[in-house]
C-alpha positions as CSV (number, residue, x, y, z in Angstrom):
1,M,8.8,65.0,-15.9
2,H,7.1,68.1,-14.5
3,L,3.3,68.4,-14.7
4,V,2.1,71.9,-15.6
5,D,-1.6,72.9,-15.5
6,A,-2.2,74.4,-18.9
7,A,-4.7,76.9,-17.4
8,E,-1.9,78.2,-15.2
9,D,0.8,78.4,-17.8
10,V,-0.1,81.9,-18.7
11,P,1.8,85.2,-18.0
12,V,1.2,87.0,-14.7
13,R,-0.2,90.4,-15.4
14,S,-0.4,91.9,-11.9
15,T,0.5,91.2,-8.3
16,A,-3.3,91.0,-7.7
17,E,-3.3,87.8,-9.6
18,L,-0.7,86.4,-7.3
19,V,-2.8,87.2,-4.3
20,E,-5.8,85.6,-6.0
21,Y,-3.9,82.3,-6.1
22,F,-4.7,82.1,-2.4
23,S,-8.1,83.9,-2.2
24,T,-9.7,81.6,-4.9
25,A,-8.7,78.5,-2.9
26,G,-11.2,79.1,0.0
27,K,-13.7,76.3,0.8
28,P,-16.8,76.2,3.0
29,A,-16.3,74.4,6.3
30,S,-18.4,71.5,5.0
31,A,-15.7,70.8,2.4
32,W,-12.6,71.0,4.7
33,R,-10.3,68.0,4.7
34,V,-6.9,67.2,6.1
35,G,-4.1,65.6,4.1
36,T,-0.9,64.1,5.7
37,E,2.5,63.6,4.1
38,H,5.4,61.8,5.6
39,E,8.9,60.7,4.7
40,L,10.5,57.5,5.8
41,I,14.2,56.9,6.1
42,G,15.4,53.6,4.6
43,V,18.5,51.6,5.4
44,I,19.9,48.4,3.9
45,R,18.8,45.9,6.5
46,D,22.1,44.1,6.7
47,T,24.4,47.1,6.9
48,G,22.4,50.2,7.8
49,E,23.7,52.0,4.7
50,A,21.5,54.4,2.8
51,P,19.9,52.7,-0.3
52,P,21.0,54.0,-3.7
53,Y,18.5,54.6,-6.5
54,E,19.9,52.0,-8.8
55,G,20.5,48.3,-8.1
56,P,18.8,45.4,-6.4
57,H,18.4,47.3,-3.1
58,G,17.5,50.5,-4.8
59,I,14.7,53.0,-4.6
60,G,14.1,52.6,-8.3
61,A,13.4,48.9,-7.7
62,L,11.0,49.9,-4.9
63,F,9.1,52.2,-7.2
64,A,8.8,49.4,-9.8
65,K,7.2,47.1,-7.3
66,F,4.6,49.7,-6.3
67,A,4.0,50.5,-10.0
68,A,3.4,46.9,-10.7
69,N,0.4,47.0,-8.3
70,S,-1.2,50.2,-9.5
71,G,-0.5,53.9,-10.3
72,T,0.7,56.2,-12.9
73,P,4.5,56.6,-13.0
74,V,6.1,60.0,-13.3
75,I,9.3,59.7,-15.3
76,E,12.2,62.2,-15.5
77,R,15.2,61.5,-17.7
78,G,14.4,57.8,-17.7
79,H,14.0,57.4,-13.9
80,M,10.7,56.9,-12.1
81,I,10.7,59.8,-9.5
82,A,7.0,59.6,-8.4
83,L,3.9,57.4,-8.7
84,S,0.4,58.9,-8.7
85,R,-2.5,56.9,-7.3
86,A,-5.7,59.0,-7.6
87,D,-5.4,61.7,-4.9
88,A,-2.3,60.2,-3.3
89,Q,1.3,60.2,-4.5
90,L,4.5,58.4,-3.8
91,T,7.7,60.5,-4.2
92,I,11.4,60.6,-3.3
93,E,13.3,63.1,-1.3
94,P,17.0,63.9,-2.2
95,G,18.5,61.3,0.1
96,G,16.1,58.5,-0.9
97,Q,13.6,59.3,1.8
98,F,10.3,57.6,0.6
99,E,7.3,59.9,0.8
100,L,3.6,59.2,0.8
101,A,1.4,62.2,0.2
102,G,-1.9,60.7,1.4
103,R,-5.3,61.6,-0.1
104,P,-7.0,64.5,1.8
105,V,-9.7,63.0,4.1
106,A,-12.8,64.3,5.9
107,D,-12.4,61.5,8.5
108,D,-8.9,61.0,10.0
109,R,-9.7,57.3,10.5
110,D,-9.6,57.0,6.7
111,F,-6.0,58.2,6.6
112,A,-5.1,55.8,9.4
113,A,-6.6,53.0,7.3
114,D,-4.8,54.2,4.2
115,L,-1.5,54.4,6.1
116,K,-2.0,50.8,7.4
117,A,-2.5,49.5,3.9
118,Y,0.5,51.5,2.6
119,I,2.8,50.1,5.4
120,A,1.7,46.6,4.5
121,E,2.5,47.1,0.8
122,L,5.8,48.8,1.6
123,G,6.7,46.0,4.0
124,V,6.2,43.3,1.4
125,A,8.2,45.2,-1.3
126,S,11.0,46.2,1.1
127,K,11.5,42.7,2.5
128,E,12.2,41.5,-1.0
129,L,14.7,44.3,-1.5
130,G,16.4,44.0,1.9
131,I,15.4,47.5,3.0
132,A,14.2,48.5,6.5
133,W,12.4,51.8,7.3
134,L,13.1,53.7,10.5
135,S,10.9,55.6,13.0
136,A,13.2,58.7,12.9
137,G,13.3,62.3,11.8
138,L,17.0,62.0,10.9
139,R,19.2,59.3,9.5
140,P,21.1,58.0,12.5
141,F,23.8,56.0,10.7
142,G,26.7,57.7,8.9
143,G,27.1,61.3,7.7
144,R,26.0,63.3,4.7
145,A,28.7,61.9,2.6
146,N,27.3,58.4,3.0
147,V,24.0,59.2,1.4
148,P,23.5,58.7,-2.3
149,W,21.7,61.5,-4.2
150,M,18.5,60.6,-6.0
151,P,18.3,61.3,-9.8
152,K,15.8,64.2,-9.7
153,Q,16.7,67.3,-11.7
154,R,15.1,69.7,-9.2
155,Y,17.5,68.4,-6.5
156,E,20.5,69.1,-8.7
157,V,19.7,72.8,-8.8
158,M,19.0,72.9,-5.0
159,R,22.2,70.9,-4.3
160,A,24.3,73.7,-5.9
161,Y,22.3,76.5,-4.3
162,M,22.0,75.4,-0.7
163,P,25.7,75.9,0.3
164,T,25.5,79.5,-0.8
165,V,22.8,80.5,1.7
166,G,23.4,78.4,4.8
167,T,25.6,75.7,6.4
168,R,23.0,72.9,6.8
169,G,21.0,72.8,3.6
170,L,22.5,69.7,2.2
171,D,22.0,67.9,5.6
172,M,18.3,68.9,5.4
173,M,18.0,67.5,1.9
174,L,19.8,64.2,2.4
175,R,19.2,63.2,6.1
176,T,16.0,64.6,7.5
177,A,12.4,63.3,7.4
178,T,9.2,65.0,8.5
179,V,5.5,64.5,8.9
180,Q,3.3,67.3,7.6
181,A,-0.4,68.1,7.7
182,N,-2.3,70.1,5.1
183,L,-5.4,72.0,6.0
184,D,-8.1,74.0,4.2
185,F,-9.4,77.5,4.9
186,A,-12.6,79.4,4.2
187,D,-11.3,82.9,3.3
188,E,-8.5,85.3,4.2
189,A,-9.7,85.9,7.8
190,D,-10.0,82.2,8.4
191,A,-6.5,81.6,6.9
192,A,-5.1,84.4,9.1
193,A,-6.5,82.9,12.3
194,K,-5.3,79.4,11.4
195,L,-1.8,80.6,10.5
196,R,-1.5,82.6,13.6
197,C,-2.5,79.6,15.7
198,L,0.1,77.5,13.9
199,Y,2.9,80.0,14.1
200,S,2.1,80.6,17.8
201,N,2.5,76.9,18.6
202,T,4.9,75.4,16.0
203,S,7.7,75.1,18.6
204,L,5.4,73.1,20.9
205,L,4.6,70.8,18.0
206,T,8.3,70.3,17.3
207,A,8.8,69.3,21.0
208,L,5.9,66.9,21.0
209,W,7.0,65.2,17.8
210,A,10.7,65.2,18.5
211,A,12.4,62.1,17.1
212,S,15.9,62.8,15.9
213,P,18.4,62.6,18.7
214,I,20.9,60.3,17.1
215,V,23.5,61.9,14.7
216,E,26.3,60.1,12.9
217,D,26.0,57.0,15.2
218,K,26.0,59.1,18.5
219,V,23.6,60.5,20.9
220,S,23.7,64.2,20.0
221,G,22.2,65.9,23.0
222,Y,19.3,67.2,20.8
223,Q,15.7,66.2,20.9
224,S,15.1,67.3,17.3
225,Y,18.4,67.6,15.4
226,R,16.2,67.9,12.3
227,A,14.7,71.2,13.7
228,W,18.2,72.4,14.5
229,I,19.3,71.8,10.9
230,W,16.5,74.0,9.7
231,R,17.9,76.9,11.9
232,D,20.6,77.5,9.2
233,T,19.4,76.0,6.0
234,D,18.1,79.1,4.2
235,N,16.8,81.7,6.5
236,A,15.4,83.8,3.6
237,R,12.8,81.2,3.0
238,A,12.5,79.3,6.3
239,G,11.5,79.7,9.9
240,L,9.0,82.1,11.5
241,L,7.4,85.0,9.6
242,P,6.7,88.1,11.8
243,F,3.7,89.3,9.8
244,M,1.7,86.2,10.8
245,F,1.4,87.8,14.3
246,E,0.7,91.3,13.0
247,R,-1.4,91.3,9.9
248,E,-4.9,90.1,9.0
249,D,-4.3,90.5,5.2
250,V,-2.1,87.4,5.1
251,F,-2.7,86.7,1.4
252,T,-1.2,90.0,0.6
253,A,1.5,89.8,3.2
254,Y,2.6,86.3,2.2
255,T,2.7,87.4,-1.5
256,E,4.8,90.4,-0.6
257,W,7.2,88.2,1.3
258,A,7.4,85.5,-1.4
259,L,8.0,88.0,-4.1
260,D,11.3,89.0,-2.5
261,V,12.6,85.5,-1.8
262,P,15.2,84.4,-4.4
263,M,14.1,81.8,-6.9
264,Y,15.8,78.4,-7.4
265,F,14.8,77.8,-11.0
266,V,12.2,78.1,-13.7
267,Y,10.7,75.1,-15.5
268,R,11.0,75.2,-19.3
269,N,11.0,71.6,-20.5
270,G,13.3,71.0,-17.6
271,Y,14.6,72.8,-14.5
272,V,16.7,75.8,-15.5
273,P,18.7,77.5,-12.7
274,V,18.3,81.3,-12.5
275,P,21.0,83.8,-11.5
276,A,21.7,84.0,-7.8
277,G,19.5,86.5,-6.0
278,L,16.9,86.7,-8.7
279,T,13.6,87.3,-6.9
280,F,10.2,86.5,-8.2
281,R,9.4,90.2,-8.0
282,T,12.3,91.0,-10.4
283,F,11.3,88.1,-12.7
284,F,7.7,89.3,-12.8
285,R,8.7,92.9,-13.5
286,D,11.6,92.4,-15.9
287,G,11.5,88.9,-17.1
288,W,14.7,86.8,-17.5
289,N,16.5,85.2,-20.4
290,G,13.5,86.0,-22.7
291,E,11.0,84.4,-20.3
292,R,8.1,86.0,-18.5
293,A,6.7,84.9,-15.2
294,T,3.6,82.7,-15.4
295,R,1.1,81.5,-12.9
296,S,2.7,78.1,-12.9
297,D,6.0,79.7,-12.1
298,W,4.4,81.3,-9.1
299,A,3.0,77.9,-7.9
300,M,6.4,76.3,-8.3
301,H,8.1,79.2,-6.5
302,L,5.7,78.8,-3.6
303,S,6.6,75.1,-3.4
304,T,10.3,76.2,-2.8
305,L,9.5,78.2,0.3
306,F,9.9,76.5,3.7
307,P,8.5,78.5,6.6
308,E,7.1,76.7,9.6
309,G,3.6,77.2,8.1
310,R,3.5,77.2,4.3
311,L,0.6,78.9,2.5
312,K,-0.4,77.5,-0.9
313,K,-4.0,76.6,-1.8
314,F,-4.0,75.1,1.7
315,I,-2.0,75.5,4.9
316,E,1.0,73.2,5.5
317,V,2.1,72.3,9.0
318,R,5.9,71.7,8.7
319,G,7.5,71.6,12.1
320,C,7.4,67.9,13.1
321,D,9.8,65.1,12.9
322,C,8.6,61.9,11.3
323,G,8.5,59.1,13.8
324,S,6.3,56.2,14.6
325,I,3.3,55.2,12.5
326,E,1.0,56.1,15.4
327,M,2.5,59.6,15.6
328,I,2.3,60.0,11.9
329,A,-1.5,59.3,12.1
330,A,-1.8,61.6,15.2
331,L,-0.8,64.8,13.5
332,S,-3.9,65.1,11.3
333,P,-6.4,64.9,14.2
334,M,-4.2,67.1,16.4
335,M,-4.3,69.9,13.8
336,R,-8.0,69.3,13.0
337,G,-8.8,69.8,16.7
338,L,-6.6,73.0,16.9
339,L,-7.4,74.7,13.6
340,Y,-10.9,73.6,12.6
341,D,-12.5,74.4,16.0
342,T,-12.8,78.2,16.7
343,A,-12.7,77.9,20.5
344,A,-9.6,75.7,20.4
345,R,-7.9,77.9,17.9
346,T,-8.5,81.0,20.1
347,A,-7.3,79.2,23.2
348,A,-4.2,78.0,21.5
349,I,-3.3,81.4,20.2
350,A,-3.7,82.8,23.7
351,L,-1.4,80.2,25.2
352,L,1.8,82.2,24.1
353,A,0.2,85.5,23.1
354,K,2.3,87.6,25.4
355,L,5.6,86.5,23.8
356,T,7.4,89.1,21.7
357,Y,8.7,88.0,18.3
358,A,12.2,87.9,19.6
359,E,11.1,85.6,22.4
360,R,9.4,83.3,19.8
361,Q,12.6,83.2,17.8
362,Q,14.5,82.3,21.0
363,L,12.0,79.5,21.7
364,A,12.5,78.1,18.2
365,A,16.2,78.1,18.8
366,D,15.9,76.5,22.3
367,V,13.5,73.7,21.5
368,P,15.6,71.6,19.1
369,M,18.0,70.8,22.0
370,Q,16.1,71.4,25.1
371,G,12.7,70.0,24.1
372,F,10.2,70.0,26.9
373,A,12.8,71.6,29.3
374,A,12.9,74.8,27.3
375,Q,11.1,77.8,28.8
376,A,8.7,80.3,27.4
377,G,6.7,83.0,29.2
378,G,7.7,81.6,32.6
379,H,6.5,78.1,31.8
380,S,8.2,75.0,30.6
381,V,7.6,73.8,27.1
382,G,6.5,70.5,28.6
383,D,3.7,72.2,30.5
384,L,2.7,74.4,27.5
385,A,2.7,71.4,25.2
386,A,0.5,69.4,27.6
387,E,-2.0,72.3,27.6
388,L,-1.9,72.5,23.8
389,V,-2.7,68.8,23.6
390,R,-5.6,69.3,26.0
391,I,-6.9,72.2,23.9
392,A,-6.6,70.1,20.7
393,T,-8.4,67.2,22.4
394,D,-11.3,69.4,23.4
395,G,-11.5,70.9,19.9
396,L,-11.4,67.5,18.2
397,G,-14.1,66.3,20.6
398,R,-16.4,69.0,19.1
399,V,-15.5,68.8,15.4
400,A,-14.6,65.1,15.0
401,P,-15.0,63.0,18.1
402,E,-14.7,59.8,16.2
403,A,-11.0,60.6,15.7
404,L,-10.2,61.0,19.4
405,P,-8.5,57.6,19.8
406,L,-5.9,58.6,17.2
407,L,-4.6,61.3,19.6
408,A,-3.6,58.6,22.2
409,P,0.1,58.5,21.4
410,V,0.6,62.3,21.6
411,Q,-1.5,62.5,24.8
412,E,0.8,59.9,26.3
413,I,3.9,61.9,25.4
414,A,2.3,65.1,26.9
415,A,1.3,63.3,30.1
416,T,4.6,61.4,30.6
417,R,7.0,64.0,29.2
418,R,8.7,61.1,27.5
419,T,9.2,61.8,23.8
420,Q,10.0,59.5,20.9
421,A,13.5,61.0,21.1
422,D,13.9,59.8,24.7
423,R,12.8,56.3,23.7
424,M,15.3,56.3,20.8
425,I,18.1,57.3,23.1
426,E,17.3,54.4,25.5
427,L,17.2,52.0,22.6
428,W,20.5,53.3,21.2
429,Q,22.2,53.0,24.6
430,Q,20.8,49.5,24.9
431,H,22.1,48.3,21.6
432,E,25.0,50.7,20.8
433,G,27.6,49.1,18.6
434,D,25.3,46.4,17.3
435,R,24.0,47.9,14.1
436,P,21.6,45.0,13.2
437,A,20.1,45.2,16.6
438,L,19.8,49.0,16.3
439,I,18.1,48.7,12.9
440,A,15.6,46.2,14.4
441,A,14.9,48.4,17.4
442,L,14.5,51.7,15.5
443,A,12.5,50.2,12.5
444,Q,8.8,50.8,12.0
445,P,6.8,47.8,13.0
446,G,6.3,45.7,9.9
447,L,9.2,47.5,8.1
448,A,12.2,46.0,9.9
């Protein structure tokens, strides 16, 4: 089922109301929190195959085990597709990736504790089901055809749509996994500064968190194959947005952009596909099939946009591969240090300020394969990423010094220039051809 806020299920009367969706979400700095979401890729422990939804090794059975402990199930057409637990939620991605959207926290150590408890619960349930969970941003075993689709209606619409707008959208849906951080803002000026910082450095974050070098049982030559997939998934709604480097009125600019992105569907007691190319601007102006655009339609449309930094009632950092538990826990303090400290934010923006937009696009194209070896502004991405980590460390030391130990794994990557992808390649070469050994080597600790 889809949950609609009754207060938002009212017709949109003006574009100003769409802009207000963002402007009314501002919070004072004392109320700023950070939320982390991450997706884990599961495999049948004995074979490496992707778990189906149904059956004794299925994602449905996993949901049932979690629901038996606590939570409110979200049921769609007889299938549990999510489980709410207060401010946290468990959900599934199209290929069975299991996602935890953690509760937003003021202290990143609280998320680290929540994550530890979640991993322990997931480990017990998964052991009984014969499922292991990998430290990877892309499913390394098999191809897209080997991954069962999850029974979620929203994904049925996207499955039909994706091949019409890019060559890799179905790979994105079925095979990839990310870790994301969600951050608050005070007002439009604050949101503009935070988004500019994020967009300026998203390629460096991709390089630091790279963890998807294995593709269809082979070393691919990429550091982040997940990021390469996004380069041709749906470019009308993904990637960099030029106005983030040019405009201060980002609420208006983002609204104008989102209005002209084609819609996937509307929700009217179920997901209803709309005609190809129908933009929210046209839906708002003319209606469709007797329906008028509502505020809840706008919120849903915003959730179907996938730029490197997504604006909703908070800012989403979207450019990182999921990887180790330690790197999952490191993203929140990294972004807190960069975005919640004014001096760090200013320094991070300055790091690549001289790049043209075309050069930023080229950097985004180079990093998925070249990683730290890519070049930008006469410097290696490895050197730039190390400086970014230093800036974030300084910022975190000012706004939340108690969280500094959580940055240790990303500090190590920046210092050694040895990424999670590099470690995965070494493990793969060590155990190549022995799938059980590979599963054990690539699995999250406690989830093998």
